[in-house]
DRENTILO-556308 format. One line per 10 residues: their letters; for each residue x, y, z of N, C-alpha, C. Coordinates in pm, whole numbers, padded with zeros to 5 digits. Layout:
BEGIN
a	X:Y:Z:X:Y:Z:X:Y:Z | ...;
END
This chain:
BEGIN
mninftlisq	29526:09353:01000:29399:09382:01049:29335:09262:01117 | 29267:09301:01212:29210:09197:01295:29061:09189:01261 | 29016:09066:01250:28878:09044:01212:28786:09087:01324 | 28826:09062:01445:28743:09101:01557:28725:09252:01562 | 28842:09319:01544:28835:09466:01546:28746:09516:01434 | 28749:09458:01318:28669:09499:01204:28520:09472:01233 | 28496:09357:01289:28358:09325:01321:28303:09419:01428 | 28382:09444:01529:28337:09532:01636:28320:09672:01582 | 28412:09722:01502:28400:09858:01446:28280:09866:01351 | 28257:09762:01275:28141:09762:01187:28011:09757:01269;
amafaifiwf	28008:09681:01378:27891:09673:01464:27865:09807:01529 | 27978:09875:01573:27963:10006:01634:27915:10109:01531 | 27967:10101:01411:27925:10194:01305:27777:10170:01272 | 27740:10041:01271:27601:10008:01244:27511:10056:01357 | 27556:10043:01481:27479:10089:01596:27465:10240:01593 | 27571:10310:01558:27565:10456:01547:27470:10495:01433 | 27479:10421:01325:27388:10447:01212:27242:10426:01254 | 27215:10318:01328:27080:10291:01375:27037:10400:01471 | 27126:10436:01569:27092:10542:01664:27063:10672:01591 | 27148:10710:01493:27130:10833:01415:26997:10826:01337;
tvkyvwppll	26968:10712:01279:26846:10694:01202:26723:10705:01293 | 26730:10640:01412:26618:10644:01505:26602:10785:01561 | 26711:10855:01585:26706:10987:01647:26667:11096:01547 | 26722:11095:01427:26704:11207:01336:26625:11175:01207 | 26631:11057:01157:26567:11025:01030:26426:10967:01054 | 26411:10877:01148:26284:10807:01172:26171:10900:01216 | 26188:10996:01310:26076:11083:01350:26016:11163:01234 | 26095:11228:01147:26031:11298:01036:25956:11202:00942 | 26010:11082:00923:25942:10986:00838:25809:10943:00904 | 25812:10915:01036:25689:10878:01106:25589:10993:01103;
raieerqkti	25640:11116:01123:25553:11232:01117:25489:11244:00978 | 25565:11227:00874:25514:11235:00737:25412:11124:00712 | 25442:11003:00764:25349:10891:00746:25219:10920:00822 | 25231:10968:00947:25113:10999:01028:25030:11110:00963 | 25099:11213:00910:25027:11321:00842:24955:11266:00718 | 25022:11180:00649:24961:11121:00529:24840:11036:00569 | 24854:10957:00677:24742:10877:00725:24626:10967:00769 | 24662:11076:00839:24558:11169:00883:24488:11233:00762 | 24566:11273:00662:24509:11332:00541:24415:11232:00471 | 24459:11107:00464:24377:11004:00401:24250:10983:00482;
adglaagerg	24263:10976:00616:24145:10957:00701:24049:11075:00688 | 24105:11198:00686:24020:11317:00668:23951:11313:00532 | 24022:11272:00430:23964:11261:00297:23851:11159:00293 | 23873:11045:00359:23768:10943:00364:23647:10994:00442 | 23674:11064:00554:23563:11119:00633:23488:11225:00552 | 23562:11310:00481:23498:11413:00397:23417:11347:00287 | 23470:11240:00230:23396:11167:00127:23268:11108:00184 | 23277:11053:00305:23159:10996:00370:23057:11107:00401 | 23107:11221:00451:23017:11335:00476:22954:11383:00346 | 23034:11390:00241:22983:11432:00111:22875:11337:00060;
rhelelanqr	22898:11207:00078:22799:11108:00036:22670:11125:00118 | 22687:11146:00248:22570:11166:00335:22495:11294:00295 | 22569:11402:00271:22506:11528:00228:22438:11513:00092 | 22498:11433:00004:22437:11407:-00127:22304:11332:-00109 | 22302:11234:-00019:22177:11163:00007:22072:11258:00063 | 22114:11346:00158:22021:11444:00213:21971:11540:00105 | 22063:11585:00019:22025:11677:-00089:21928:11609:-00185 | 21954:11480:-00216:21862:11406:-00303:21725:11392:-00237 | 21724:11366:-00108:21597:11353:-00037:21524:11487:-00035 | 21597:11596:-00008:21535:11729:-00008:21482:11765:-00146;
ssdilkdakq	21561:11736:-00249:21514:11768:-00385:21391:11683:-00420 | 21389:11559:-00373:21271:11474:-00396:21150:11532:-00324 | 21169:11577:-00199:21059:11638:-00124:21012:11766:-00191 | 21105:11848:-00237:21070:11974:-00305:20994:11943:-00434 | 21038:11842:-00507:20971:11803:-00631:20829:11754:-00604 | 20814:11673:-00497:20678:11628:-00461:20590:11747:-00425 | 20646:11840:-00347:20569:11958:-00307:20531:12041:-00429 | 20625:12057:-00521:20596:12135:-00642:20488:12067:-00726 | 20494:11934:-00736:20390:11862:-00811:20254:11878:-00744 | 20254:11870:-00611:20129:11886:-00538:20073:12027:-00558;
rateiilqae	20159:12127:-00549:20113:12265:-00571:20062:12283:-00714 | 20132:12224:-00810:20088:12234:-00949:19950:12170:-00967 | 19931:12056:-00902:19800:11990:-00909:19693:12078:-00848 | 19724:12139:-00732:19627:12228:-00667:19595:12348:-00756 | 19697:12405:-00817:19677:12521:-00906:19590:12481:-01025 | 19616:12363:-01081:19536:12317:-01195:19391:12296:-01153 | 19371:12236:-01035:19234:12215:-00986:19164:12347:-00962 | 19236:12444:-00905:19176:12576:-00883:19142:12643:-01016 | 19231:12628:-01114:19206:12688:-01245:19084:12623:-01311 | 19073:12491:-01300:18957:12423:-01358:18829:12467:-01287;
krateiveea	18836:12480:-01154:18719:12524:-01078:18680:12665:-01118 | 18779:12753:-01130:18751:12892:-01170:18695:12897:-01312 | 18748:12813:-01401:18695:12810:-01538:18550:12767:-01538 | 18519:12667:-01455:18379:12622:-01445:18292:12734:-01391 | 18341:12804:-01289:18265:12916:-01233:18242:13025:-01338 | 18346:13055:-01416:18334:13158:-01520:18231:13116:-01624 | 18235:12987:-01663:18139:12938:-01763:17997:12947:-01707 | 17980:12904:-01581:17847:12909:-01520:17799:13054:-01508 | 17889:13143:-01471:17853:13284:-01460:17815:13341:-01597 | 17891:13302:-01699:17860:13349:-01834:17724:13295:-01880;
kkvakeegdr	17695:13168:-01846:17565:13112:-01881:17453:13188:-01811 | 17476:13221:-01684:17376:13293:-01606:17352:13432:-01666 | 17463:13501:-01700:17450:13635:-01759:17379:13625:-01894 | 17415:13523:-01973:17350:13506:-02104:17201:13475:-02087 | 17166:13393:-01989:17025:13362:-01962:16950:13488:-01922 | 17010:13568:-01831:16945:13693:-01790:16927:13787:-01908 | 17030:13796:-01993:17023:13883:-02110:16915:13833:-02205 | 16909:13699:-02223:16805:13641:-02309:16666:13668:-02255 | 16651:13653:-02121:16520:13682:-02060:16483:13828:-02079 | 16582:13916:-02061:16557:14059:-02079:16516:14089:-02224;
iivgakadie	16583:14025:-02319:16549:14046:-02460:16409:13994:-02489 | 16376:13877:-02430:16242:13820:-02451:16136:13912:-02394 | 16160:13964:-02273:16063:14056:-02212:16047:14181:-02298 | 16158:14232:-02349:16151:14350:-02437:16076:14320:-02564 | 16102:14201:-02621:16033:14164:-02745:15884:14147:-02720 | 15847:14086:-02607:15705:14071:-02575:15638:14207:-02559 | 15710:14299:-02493:15655:14434:-02476:15637:14501:-02611 | 15735:14484:-02700:15722:14541:-02835:15605:14479:-02909 | 15591:14346:-02894:15480:14278:-02963:15347:14329:-02909 | 15334:14340:-02777:15210:14391:-02718:15180:14533:-02766;
hevysakeil	15286:14614:-02775:15267:14751:-02823:15221:14751:-02969 | 15282:14665:-03050:15244:14657:-03191:15100:14606:-03205 | 15062:14506:-03122:14926:14455:-03127:14828:14564:-03087 | 14861:14637:-02980:14775:14747:-02937:14762:14852:-03046 | 14877:14887:-03110:14873:14985:-03219:14788:14935:-03335 | 14803:14806:-03369:14725:14750:-03479:14576:14751:-03446 | 14542:14718:-03320:14402:14721:-03279:14346:14862:-03289 | 14425:14960:-03246:14380:15099:-03252:14357:15142:-03397 | 14451:15104:-03483:14437:15140:-03625:14312:15072:-03682 | 14294:14946:-03647:14178:14872:-03695:14048:14933:-03640;
rkhvaelava	14051:14970:-03511:13934:15031:-03450:13898:15162:-03523 | 14001:15243:-03553:13977:15370:-03625:13921:15342:-03764 | 13979:15244:-03829:13936:15211:-03966:13791:15162:-03965 | 13755:15075:-03868:13618:15026:-03858:13523:15142:-03829 | 13568:15232:-03740:13482:15348:-03707:13461:15435:-03830 | 13568:15454:-03907:13555:15536:-04028:13461:15469:-04129 | 13474:15336:-04143:13386:15265:-04234:13240:15273:-04188 | 13223:15259:-04057:13086:15267:-04003:13029:15406:-04025 | 13111:15507:-04002:13064:15645:-04022:13035:15669:-04170 | 13122:15618:-04256:13099:15638:-04398:12970:15568:-04443;
gaakilrrev	12952:15445:-04393:12830:15372:-04427:12707:15443:-04372 | 12717:15490:-04251:12604:15560:-04190:12577:15691:-04263 | 12686:15756:-04306:12668:15882:-04378:12593:15857:-04509 | 12621:15748:-04575:12550:15716:-04699:12403:15690:-04670 | 12379:15618:-04561:12240:15588:-04525:12169:15718:-04488 | 12234:15804:-04416:12172:15928:-04369:12144:16026:-04484 | 12220:16020:-04584:12194:16110:-04695:12061:16078:-04759 | 12023:15957:-04745:11896:15918:-04803:11782:15945:-04705 | 11810:15955:-04580:11707:15978:-04478:11671:16125:-04475 | 11564:16159:-04404:11508:16293:-04403:11583:16385:-04306;
dikahadmlg	11605:16340:-04182:11663:16428:-04080:11813:16398:-04070 | 11892:16469:-04143:12036:16446:-04150:12104:16493:-04023 | 12056:16598:-03966:12120:16654:-03848:12104:16562:-03728 | 11990:16504:-03704:11966:16414:-03592:12049:16288:-03608 | 12054:16242:-03730:12134:16123:-03755:12282:16152:-03741 | 12328:16270:-03775:12470:16307:-03762:12510:16307:-03616 | 12422:16359:-03528:12452:16357:-03385:12461:16213:-03334 | 12370:16133:-03378:12369:15994:-03337:12496:15923:-03386 | 12537:15949:-03508:12659:15887:-03562:12783:15938:-03492 | 12784:16064:-03453:12898:16118:-03377:12913:16048:-03244;
slekdlrk	12802:16026:-03174:12810:15954:-03045:12849:15810:-03067 | 12802:15752:-03177:12840:15614:-03211:12989:15606:-03241 | 13041:15706:-03310:13184:15709:-03342:13266:15718:-03215 | 13221:15799:-03118:13291:15812:-02991:13291:15681:-02917 | 13179:15611:-02920:13169:15480:-02853:13262:15379:-02916 | 13274:15383:-03050:13360:15290:-03118:13509:15317:-03092 | 13544:15441:-03071:13684:15475:-03049:13730:15438:-02908 | 13640:15416:-02821:13677:15379:-02684:13722:15241:-02687;
END
């Protein structure tokens, strides 16, 4: 065997191996590597988009929370205002009812005073008539005095 022939045949076998590898083995490997790189790049881009969307979602949730707090504050203020209005309205109604009761009580008192005066007036008239009747029994003309006492009684009842 010749060393030159062995070296040349080995070089040719190596060249064929390289050609075969470049022609048939290398393209699928490059394609797989490129696909893997693309998948990794897409994953990184999706992660970046996800992070950006998370920031937006956090900002939106913060805005929604602020809005909800503001609405809650407005509702509380409206409720406090309405409660104050209800209390003031109740005070007004109670004052009107109290005034109405006072007016009714005054009217009742005036009626009772008038009734008491009438009873007293009748009683005084009866006493006067009784006293006059005693005096007249002792006097001579009972009939004239009776007429006079009757007119006096009418005057007293007025």
